[in-house]
Every structure is written in structure tokens, then in C-alpha cells.
PAVEX-982642 format. One record per residue (C-alpha): x, y, z; residue number from 1. Coordinates in Angstrom, 2 decimals, padded with zeros to 5 digits, always signed. Layout:
residues N
+---------+---------+---------+-----+
|    east |   north |      up |   k |
+---------+---------+---------+-----+
|       X |       Y |       Z | NUM |
...
+---------+---------+---------+-----+
END
This chain:
residues 364
+---------+---------+---------+-----+
|    east |   north |      up |   k |
+---------+---------+---------+-----+
| -124.64 | +023.25 | +138.74 |   1 |
| -126.52 | +024.16 | +135.55 |   2 |
| -124.68 | +025.45 | +132.50 |   3 |
| -126.50 | +027.60 | +129.95 |   4 |
| -124.82 | +028.57 | +126.71 |   5 |
| -125.13 | +032.02 | +125.18 |   6 |
| -124.41 | +031.08 | +121.56 |   7 |
| -122.77 | +034.03 | +119.77 |   8 |
| -120.13 | +032.37 | +117.61 |   9 |
| -116.73 | +033.74 | +118.66 |  10 |
| -118.34 | +035.66 | +121.56 |  11 |
| -120.12 | +032.63 | +123.03 |  12 |
| -119.92 | +032.01 | +126.76 |  13 |
| -121.48 | +030.00 | +129.55 |  14 |
| -123.81 | +031.08 | +132.35 |  15 |
| -123.26 | +028.79 | +135.32 |  16 |
| -125.85 | +028.65 | +138.10 |  17 |
| -125.39 | +026.61 | +141.26 |  18 |
| -125.66 | +026.77 | +145.03 |  19 |
| -122.19 | +027.21 | +146.51 |  20 |
| -120.61 | +028.17 | +143.19 |  21 |
| -118.70 | +031.14 | +144.62 |  22 |
| -116.12 | +028.75 | +146.09 |  23 |
| -115.45 | +027.41 | +142.57 |  24 |
| -115.06 | +030.83 | +140.95 |  25 |
| -111.28 | +030.66 | +140.88 |  26 |
| -111.16 | +027.35 | +139.00 |  27 |
| -113.90 | +028.48 | +136.60 |  28 |
| -112.04 | +031.71 | +135.87 |  29 |
| -108.76 | +029.82 | +135.49 |  30 |
| -110.34 | +027.76 | +132.69 |  31 |
| -110.61 | +030.99 | +130.70 |  32 |
| -106.79 | +031.23 | +130.76 |  33 |
| -106.59 | +034.82 | +131.98 |  34 |
| -103.34 | +036.68 | +132.39 |  35 |
| -101.93 | +036.98 | +135.89 |  36 |
| -103.20 | +040.57 | +135.89 |  37 |
| -106.74 | +040.14 | +137.27 |  38 |
| -108.74 | +042.98 | +138.84 |  39 |
| -111.92 | +042.65 | +140.90 |  40 |
| -114.34 | +045.57 | +140.85 |  41 |
| -116.77 | +045.55 | +143.76 |  42 |
| -118.20 | +047.56 | +146.67 |  43 |
| -117.24 | +047.65 | +150.33 |  44 |
| -120.56 | +046.11 | +151.35 |  45 |
| -120.25 | +043.14 | +149.00 |  46 |
| -116.63 | +042.60 | +149.96 |  47 |
| -117.48 | +042.60 | +153.67 |  48 |
| -120.09 | +039.89 | +153.10 |  49 |
| -118.51 | +037.68 | +150.46 |  50 |
| -115.11 | +039.06 | +149.49 |  51 |
| -112.94 | +036.68 | +151.51 |  52 |
| -114.54 | +033.62 | +149.87 |  53 |
| -114.05 | +035.05 | +146.39 |  54 |
| -110.40 | +035.95 | +146.92 |  55 |
| -109.68 | +032.64 | +148.67 |  56 |
| -111.11 | +030.82 | +145.65 |  57 |
| -108.99 | +032.92 | +143.28 |  58 |
| -105.85 | +032.27 | +145.30 |  59 |
| -106.49 | +028.52 | +145.32 |  60 |
| -106.53 | +028.67 | +141.52 |  61 |
| -103.23 | +030.56 | +141.48 |  62 |
| -104.77 | +033.93 | +140.63 |  63 |
| -103.67 | +036.98 | +142.60 |  64 |
| -106.21 | +039.73 | +142.01 |  65 |
| -106.04 | +043.46 | +142.60 |  66 |
| -109.12 | +045.28 | +143.89 |  67 |
| -110.98 | +048.44 | +142.88 |  68 |
| -113.95 | +049.53 | +145.02 |  69 |
| -116.80 | +051.77 | +143.88 |  70 |
| -119.95 | +053.00 | +145.64 |  71 |
| -123.21 | +051.09 | +145.39 |  72 |
| -126.52 | +052.35 | +144.07 |  73 |
| -128.11 | +053.59 | +140.87 |  74 |
| -127.08 | +057.18 | +141.55 |  75 |
| -123.43 | +056.10 | +141.14 |  76 |
| -124.03 | +054.52 | +137.74 |  77 |
| -122.38 | +057.51 | +136.09 |  78 |
| -119.50 | +058.59 | +133.91 |  79 |
| -117.79 | +059.91 | +137.05 |  80 |
| -117.65 | +056.37 | +138.45 |  81 |
| -116.36 | +055.09 | +135.12 |  82 |
| -113.56 | +057.67 | +135.19 |  83 |
| -112.64 | +056.62 | +138.73 |  84 |
| -112.20 | +053.04 | +137.53 |  85 |
| -110.22 | +054.16 | +134.45 |  86 |
| -107.77 | +055.99 | +136.71 |  87 |
| -107.42 | +052.94 | +138.96 |  88 |
| -106.77 | +050.67 | +135.99 |  89 |
| -104.07 | +053.03 | +134.79 |  90 |
| -102.38 | +052.98 | +138.22 |  91 |
| -102.54 | +049.18 | +138.22 |  92 |
| -101.00 | +049.00 | +134.72 |  93 |
| -103.95 | +047.15 | +133.19 |  94 |
| -103.39 | +045.92 | +129.64 |  95 |
| -105.60 | +044.35 | +127.00 |  96 |
| -105.20 | +040.90 | +128.58 |  97 |
| -106.20 | +042.08 | +132.04 |  98 |
| -109.35 | +040.28 | +133.20 |  99 |
| -111.90 | +042.31 | +135.11 | 100 |
| -114.27 | +040.55 | +137.52 | 101 |
| -117.55 | +042.37 | +138.24 | 102 |
| -118.50 | +041.26 | +141.74 | 103 |
| -121.78 | +042.81 | +142.80 | 104 |
| -125.24 | +043.77 | +141.67 | 105 |
| -126.52 | +045.22 | +138.44 | 106 |
| -124.89 | +048.63 | +138.80 | 107 |
| -121.44 | +047.14 | +139.38 | 108 |
| -121.97 | +044.72 | +136.50 | 109 |
| -123.14 | +047.41 | +134.07 | 110 |
| -120.40 | +049.86 | +135.00 | 111 |
| -117.65 | +047.22 | +134.94 | 112 |
| -118.89 | +045.96 | +131.59 | 113 |
| -118.80 | +049.45 | +130.12 | 114 |
| -115.28 | +049.99 | +131.46 | 115 |
| -114.28 | +046.65 | +129.92 | 116 |
| -115.81 | +047.68 | +126.60 | 117 |
| -114.04 | +051.02 | +126.46 | 118 |
| -110.72 | +050.96 | +128.36 | 119 |
| -107.89 | +050.28 | +125.90 | 120 |
| -110.73 | +049.63 | +123.41 | 121 |
| -111.70 | +046.42 | +125.10 | 122 |
| -110.81 | +044.14 | +128.03 | 123 |
| -112.19 | +040.69 | +128.92 | 124 |
| -114.46 | +040.50 | +131.94 | 125 |
| -116.44 | +038.01 | +134.01 | 126 |
| -119.72 | +038.62 | +135.80 | 127 |
| -120.11 | +037.26 | +139.34 | 128 |
| -123.54 | +038.71 | +140.24 | 129 |
| -124.59 | +038.96 | +143.88 | 130 |
| -128.21 | +040.15 | +143.58 | 131 |
| -131.22 | +038.29 | +142.25 | 132 |
| -131.87 | +040.90 | +139.58 | 133 |
| -128.29 | +040.65 | +138.35 | 134 |
| -128.27 | +036.84 | +138.41 | 135 |
| -131.42 | +036.49 | +136.31 | 136 |
| -131.09 | +039.49 | +134.04 | 137 |
| -128.46 | +042.22 | +133.93 | 138 |
| -125.34 | +040.02 | +134.08 | 139 |
| -126.39 | +038.16 | +130.91 | 140 |
| -126.41 | +039.56 | +127.41 | 141 |
| -123.58 | +042.07 | +127.23 | 142 |
| -125.58 | +045.28 | +127.71 | 143 |
| -123.30 | +047.68 | +129.55 | 144 |
| -123.63 | +051.35 | +130.32 | 145 |
| -124.32 | +054.26 | +132.60 | 146 |
| -127.07 | +056.81 | +133.15 | 147 |
| -127.32 | +060.49 | +132.34 | 148 |
| -129.57 | +062.94 | +134.20 | 149 |
| -131.92 | +062.88 | +131.21 | 150 |
| -132.33 | +059.10 | +131.14 | 151 |
| -131.21 | +055.60 | +131.99 | 152 |
| -128.47 | +053.71 | +130.12 | 153 |
| -128.07 | +056.42 | +127.50 | 154 |
| -124.29 | +055.85 | +127.33 | 155 |
| -123.17 | +052.28 | +126.78 | 156 |
| -122.01 | +049.48 | +124.55 | 157 |
| -122.66 | +045.83 | +123.80 | 158 |
| -119.72 | +043.91 | +125.26 | 159 |
| -120.24 | +040.25 | +126.16 | 160 |
| -118.62 | +038.79 | +129.28 | 161 |
| -116.35 | +035.76 | +129.08 | 162 |
| -118.54 | +033.98 | +131.64 | 163 |
| -121.31 | +034.50 | +134.18 | 164 |
| -121.02 | +032.70 | +137.53 | 165 |
| -124.19 | +032.87 | +139.64 | 166 |
| -124.39 | +031.45 | +143.17 | 167 |
| -127.95 | +031.67 | +144.59 | 168 |
| -126.63 | +031.18 | +148.14 | 169 |
| -125.28 | +034.73 | +148.00 | 170 |
| -128.88 | +035.96 | +148.06 | 171 |
| -129.23 | +034.91 | +151.71 | 172 |
| -127.62 | +038.22 | +152.71 | 173 |
| -129.70 | +040.30 | +150.31 | 174 |
| -131.99 | +042.91 | +151.94 | 175 |
| -135.65 | +041.90 | +151.49 | 176 |
| -136.38 | +044.92 | +149.30 | 177 |
| -133.58 | +043.97 | +146.91 | 178 |
| -134.83 | +040.39 | +146.78 | 179 |
| -138.32 | +041.62 | +145.87 | 180 |
| -136.79 | +043.84 | +143.22 | 181 |
| -135.37 | +040.77 | +141.50 | 182 |
| -138.61 | +038.83 | +141.87 | 183 |
| -140.46 | +041.48 | +139.85 | 184 |
| -138.00 | +040.84 | +137.00 | 185 |
| -138.52 | +037.10 | +137.37 | 186 |
| -142.25 | +037.69 | +136.90 | 187 |
| -141.37 | +039.60 | +133.74 | 188 |
| -139.75 | +036.49 | +132.28 | 189 |
| -142.83 | +034.47 | +133.12 | 190 |
| -145.12 | +036.93 | +131.36 | 191 |
| -143.02 | +037.19 | +128.19 | 192 |
| -142.14 | +033.50 | +127.77 | 193 |
| -143.29 | +030.98 | +130.39 | 194 |
| -146.58 | +030.56 | +132.23 | 195 |
| -144.90 | +027.77 | +134.25 | 196 |
| -142.20 | +030.16 | +135.45 | 197 |
| -144.82 | +032.73 | +136.44 | 198 |
| -146.61 | +030.05 | +138.45 | 199 |
| -143.35 | +029.01 | +140.14 | 200 |
| -142.70 | +032.57 | +141.28 | 201 |
| -146.29 | +033.01 | +142.43 | 202 |
| -146.25 | +029.84 | +144.53 | 203 |
| -142.72 | +029.75 | +145.90 | 204 |
| -141.45 | +033.34 | +146.27 | 205 |
| -142.33 | +033.57 | +149.98 | 206 |
| -139.89 | +030.70 | +150.64 | 207 |
| -136.92 | +032.48 | +149.02 | 208 |
| -134.04 | +032.70 | +149.60 | 209 |
| -133.49 | +030.32 | +152.55 | 210 |
| -136.43 | +027.94 | +152.89 | 211 |
| -136.48 | +026.55 | +149.35 | 212 |
| -133.01 | +026.80 | +147.85 | 213 |
| -133.75 | +024.25 | +145.16 | 214 |
| -136.74 | +026.15 | +143.74 | 215 |
| -134.79 | +029.40 | +143.91 | 216 |
| -131.98 | +027.85 | +141.87 | 217 |
| -134.58 | +026.47 | +139.46 | 218 |
| -136.15 | +029.92 | +139.00 | 219 |
| -132.80 | +031.61 | +138.39 | 220 |
| -131.77 | +028.91 | +135.92 | 221 |
| -135.02 | +029.21 | +133.97 | 222 |
| -134.78 | +033.01 | +133.77 | 223 |
| -131.17 | +032.73 | +132.61 | 224 |
| -132.15 | +030.12 | +130.03 | 225 |
| -134.85 | +032.37 | +128.56 | 226 |
| -132.54 | +035.36 | +128.39 | 227 |
| -129.68 | +033.34 | +126.88 | 228 |
| -132.01 | +031.95 | +124.22 | 229 |
| -133.25 | +035.43 | +123.27 | 230 |
| -129.78 | +037.03 | +123.27 | 231 |
| -128.39 | +034.18 | +121.17 | 232 |
| -130.94 | +035.02 | +118.48 | 233 |
| -130.67 | +038.81 | +118.72 | 234 |
| -127.49 | +040.07 | +120.36 | 235 |
| -127.88 | +043.79 | +119.67 | 236 |
| -131.63 | +044.21 | +120.14 | 237 |
| -132.57 | +044.63 | +116.51 | 238 |
| -135.99 | +042.98 | +117.06 | 239 |
| -136.60 | +039.90 | +119.23 | 240 |
| -134.52 | +041.04 | +122.22 | 241 |
| -136.86 | +043.99 | +122.63 | 242 |
| -139.33 | +041.65 | +124.36 | 243 |
| -137.07 | +041.86 | +127.42 | 244 |
| -138.15 | +045.51 | +127.73 | 245 |
| -141.62 | +044.61 | +128.99 | 246 |
| -142.33 | +047.20 | +131.70 | 247 |
| -139.12 | +049.09 | +131.01 | 248 |
| -140.32 | +051.94 | +128.79 | 249 |
| -142.40 | +053.40 | +131.61 | 250 |
| -140.23 | +051.97 | +134.39 | 251 |
| -137.06 | +053.68 | +133.22 | 252 |
| -138.92 | +056.99 | +132.95 | 253 |
| -140.16 | +056.61 | +136.54 | 254 |
| -136.58 | +056.06 | +137.71 | 255 |
| -135.26 | +059.08 | +135.86 | 256 |
| -138.15 | +061.34 | +136.92 | 257 |
| -137.45 | +060.52 | +140.58 | 258 |
| -133.66 | +060.87 | +140.15 | 259 |
| -133.18 | +057.16 | +140.98 | 260 |
| -134.05 | +057.85 | +144.63 | 261 |
| -137.61 | +056.56 | +145.06 | 262 |
| -137.62 | +053.09 | +143.51 | 263 |
| -135.29 | +050.20 | +143.09 | 264 |
| -134.98 | +049.18 | +139.45 | 265 |
| -137.28 | +046.21 | +139.93 | 266 |
| -139.92 | +048.33 | +141.68 | 267 |
| -139.95 | +050.82 | +138.83 | 268 |
| -140.28 | +047.97 | +136.32 | 269 |
| -143.17 | +046.54 | +138.36 | 270 |
| -145.03 | +049.83 | +138.07 | 271 |
| -144.12 | +049.88 | +134.38 | 272 |
| -145.52 | +046.38 | +133.85 | 273 |
| -148.84 | +047.28 | +135.46 | 274 |
| -149.15 | +050.33 | +133.20 | 275 |
| -148.09 | +048.29 | +130.16 | 276 |
| -150.87 | +045.85 | +131.01 | 277 |
| -153.37 | +048.71 | +130.92 | 278 |
| -152.10 | +049.65 | +127.46 | 279 |
| -152.26 | +046.00 | +126.41 | 280 |
| -155.90 | +045.75 | +127.41 | 281 |
| -156.67 | +048.76 | +125.21 | 282 |
| -154.39 | +048.05 | +122.26 | 283 |
| -153.25 | +044.41 | +122.18 | 284 |
| -156.20 | +042.24 | +123.13 | 285 |
| -155.00 | +041.30 | +126.62 | 286 |
| -157.98 | +039.84 | +128.45 | 287 |
| -158.91 | +041.69 | +131.63 | 288 |
| -158.69 | +038.48 | +133.67 | 289 |
| -155.11 | +037.84 | +132.53 | 290 |
| -154.13 | +041.44 | +133.20 | 291 |
| -155.60 | +041.10 | +136.68 | 292 |
| -153.68 | +037.86 | +137.24 | 293 |
| -150.36 | +039.49 | +136.29 | 294 |
| -151.06 | +042.56 | +138.41 | 295 |
| -152.03 | +040.39 | +141.38 | 296 |
| -148.78 | +038.44 | +140.97 | 297 |
| -146.80 | +041.70 | +141.00 | 298 |
| -148.63 | +043.06 | +144.04 | 299 |
| -148.26 | +039.71 | +145.78 | 300 |
| -144.48 | +040.10 | +145.86 | 301 |
| -144.79 | +043.04 | +148.24 | 302 |
| -146.02 | +046.58 | +148.72 | 303 |
| -144.67 | +048.80 | +145.94 | 304 |
| -143.49 | +052.29 | +146.93 | 305 |
| -146.05 | +054.77 | +145.71 | 306 |
| -145.02 | +057.51 | +143.25 | 307 |
| -146.17 | +060.36 | +145.49 | 308 |
| -146.30 | +063.92 | +144.15 | 309 |
| -145.00 | +062.77 | +140.78 | 310 |
| -146.36 | +064.72 | +137.82 | 311 |
| -147.25 | +062.62 | +134.81 | 312 |
| -145.74 | +065.24 | +132.49 | 313 |
| -142.33 | +064.81 | +134.15 | 314 |
| -142.41 | +061.06 | +133.56 | 315 |
| -143.60 | +061.55 | +130.00 | 316 |
| -140.76 | +064.01 | +129.30 | 317 |
| -138.21 | +061.37 | +130.26 | 318 |
| -139.92 | +058.85 | +127.99 | 319 |
| -139.14 | +061.11 | +125.04 | 320 |
| -135.40 | +060.60 | +125.75 | 321 |
| -135.69 | +056.82 | +125.96 | 322 |
| -134.00 | +054.59 | +123.38 | 323 |
| -137.39 | +053.02 | +122.68 | 324 |
| -138.82 | +056.33 | +121.42 | 325 |
| -137.88 | +055.97 | +117.74 | 326 |
| -138.87 | +058.21 | +114.82 | 327 |
| -141.21 | +060.12 | +117.12 | 328 |
| -143.06 | +056.89 | +117.93 | 329 |
| -143.35 | +054.85 | +121.09 | 330 |
| -142.47 | +051.16 | +121.00 | 331 |
| -143.95 | +049.07 | +123.77 | 332 |
| -143.77 | +045.42 | +124.69 | 333 |
| -147.38 | +044.49 | +125.43 | 334 |
| -148.71 | +041.12 | +126.62 | 335 |
| -151.27 | +039.28 | +124.55 | 336 |
| -151.46 | +036.30 | +126.92 | 337 |
| -149.37 | +035.09 | +129.84 | 338 |
| -146.28 | +033.71 | +128.12 | 339 |
| -146.72 | +035.76 | +124.92 | 340 |
| -145.94 | +039.42 | +124.24 | 341 |
| -145.88 | +041.56 | +121.10 | 342 |
| -143.65 | +044.47 | +120.14 | 343 |
| -146.10 | +047.26 | +119.30 | 344 |
| -144.18 | +049.88 | +117.36 | 345 |
| -146.61 | +052.79 | +117.14 | 346 |
| -148.43 | +053.22 | +120.43 | 347 |
| -150.45 | +056.45 | +120.31 | 348 |
| -149.12 | +059.23 | +122.52 | 349 |
| -152.65 | +059.91 | +123.71 | 350 |
| -152.91 | +056.36 | +125.08 | 351 |
| -149.58 | +056.65 | +126.91 | 352 |
| -150.54 | +060.00 | +128.40 | 353 |
| -153.94 | +058.70 | +129.47 | 354 |
| -152.47 | +055.69 | +131.27 | 355 |
| -149.82 | +057.82 | +132.97 | 356 |
| -152.37 | +060.35 | +134.15 | 357 |
| -154.79 | +057.80 | +135.55 | 358 |
| -152.14 | +055.57 | +137.14 | 359 |
| -150.16 | +058.31 | +138.83 | 360 |
| -153.33 | +060.00 | +140.04 | 361 |
| -154.61 | +056.74 | +141.51 | 362 |
| -151.25 | +055.97 | +143.15 | 363 |
| -150.56 | +059.44 | +144.56 | 364 |
+---------+---------+---------+-----+
END
């Protein structure tokens, strides 16, 4: 087991990564000294695969947990789902000491975190992520929230978990498309901070999740370490943490423009990274050979769904609602080299429109 510290003074917590860690969840949660009122928020699918092991571990630690189930999928990352959980917490007499356990992928983690941030003005919660994308990214850092029809994560709050407990063995039941979705995000970490991590993903990803469990655990640990280091320096995304948005400005707009039905989150970010690389070649000195290497790495993960019949103007319209469109200016995270990115705060609209037009036309 590896332990990574997210250092935020009184809000500090540990990210624990280890094969087989789900069976230790109860004892790890017990160390946080929760009240006896513990509530797991998960989905029927996750519970059918892994629920018995989680609840057995909690019972061994003397914790009897209630359960609230919600639907899976980005289209359920809404205020309606949040209200459903609020009503359940009220029925279960949750109080400010009640510990919530988010047991699932990124949507369950984000929604549970937002509920924890807002119900009774704040409850403690623990992340037990079950997807690769959640284990390496969304479960860490305290970003919580839900989508609106006009854009992704427009309603939310920063609310740090008490702990993150990541068991890579859970990924053995992950559908291949969801595994690839997480691998695109792992490539993101390699591009923004670590050429060695990028190389690890390039060389080993075809052996994940079953044939090389050690390298998979190593990759997850390294991604978590990078994110924890960045969040520890910039909790609320005032500057440095923005580097984590590489590929996201365009990726989020693709998701919203297709009503979250065409792409997984990771697939949309992969498209966004390729387009960001095109901008970086024009505006940030990214060498064509390095851009080609990154794009080849992305395409090597698997065939990306094509954005068929998608009008560039529709994607662009959603970009104007994004949190990264500030003072009528686009902010983009653009690579300079593999392992180094810059936050470019005034990307010309004409350049963004040109890349969108050419990319969507080529992909349609």
C-alpha cells in the first residue's frame, strides 16, 4: 500500500493506493473516528460487483452503514440526483457527524462530495473510487459538483474528503471502454508533469488491468502523487491547479454539446487534448514531433468515438459558458514539451474557432 498526503493544514488527508485495499476499508474508515451513523452512496451495478466486500469490511470494523443508491452515468450528474440524496439523508436522520462514503466512479464521487459540502452545511465523506478515472483524478482534490444543460460542473463547491481509498483490483470488472477512459487521463498527467509516466502508460497499458497489476498500481500511485502535489499548493485553482485542465476546455464543451451521450469523460478529454496540441503548435512552441508523439499515444489507447454531425458552432457556444472563459478571454493549458505545460490566458478566439472547424470537419 502506498500513502500519499494531500497537505492542506486542517483539511489534510491521505490517499491510499493498494491492491486488495477494499477489504481494509472498514479499518481505515474506523481510524477517522466516524460516528455510528455511516451512509454509503453507490449504484446498483457497483454494489452487485463489490458491495458485499465493502459492507463486510465495514461490519468487521464495527460500522453498520445505511445505503443510498443512485443511477450511474454523466446524465444523472444533476441537481435532481442531489435532491434525491438529500431526501434520503433526511429520512435516515443524518446529522453533521454522519460520514458519507462515495463508492463508485467519478459521477458518484462528485455528486456525493457536493451533497457532503451542502447538506446541513457540511458533512464528512470518504472516497472509495471504483473506476480508473476516479482513482487517478476525480476522487482527489475536493472538487465536487453537478452539471447543468448549459455546461459541465457549473454548480459545485470545494469540499475535501477525509480520505481516499483506491484499490486497483476493482478495475478488473471495469468495461474496457471505461478503462480506456481513465487511461486518457493518465496520459494527461504524463504530458503535464512526467515524461516517465507517459512512457509507462504507452508501454504497459495493453497489460492492464489483469496482466500487470504491479505496473497498474504504480501508474495510479504516480498520477495520485502528481495531483496531490498540485492540490497541496493550490487547493482552489487560483493558478497552478489549472494545469490539470489540459484537454478539458474543449473536452467539456464536446460533452455538453452532445448532451453527455456520445463520449465518456475521458474520450472527450482525449479529443480536447489533441485539439489543445494543435493550438500549442501554433501558439506555445510545441514541436510538431512532440505533438505527434502525444497524439499517437492517445490514439494508441483505442479508437476514439468520432464526433459525427457535430457543428463547431455548437461546441464553441458551450465553451463560452465554461469556467475557463474569463473576462471574455479563453484560458488554455497548452504543452510546451512532454512533461511541461503553460497556462495561456488569452488564446485568440479566431485560433480556437479555426481548430474546432478543422478538427470536427476532419473527424466527421
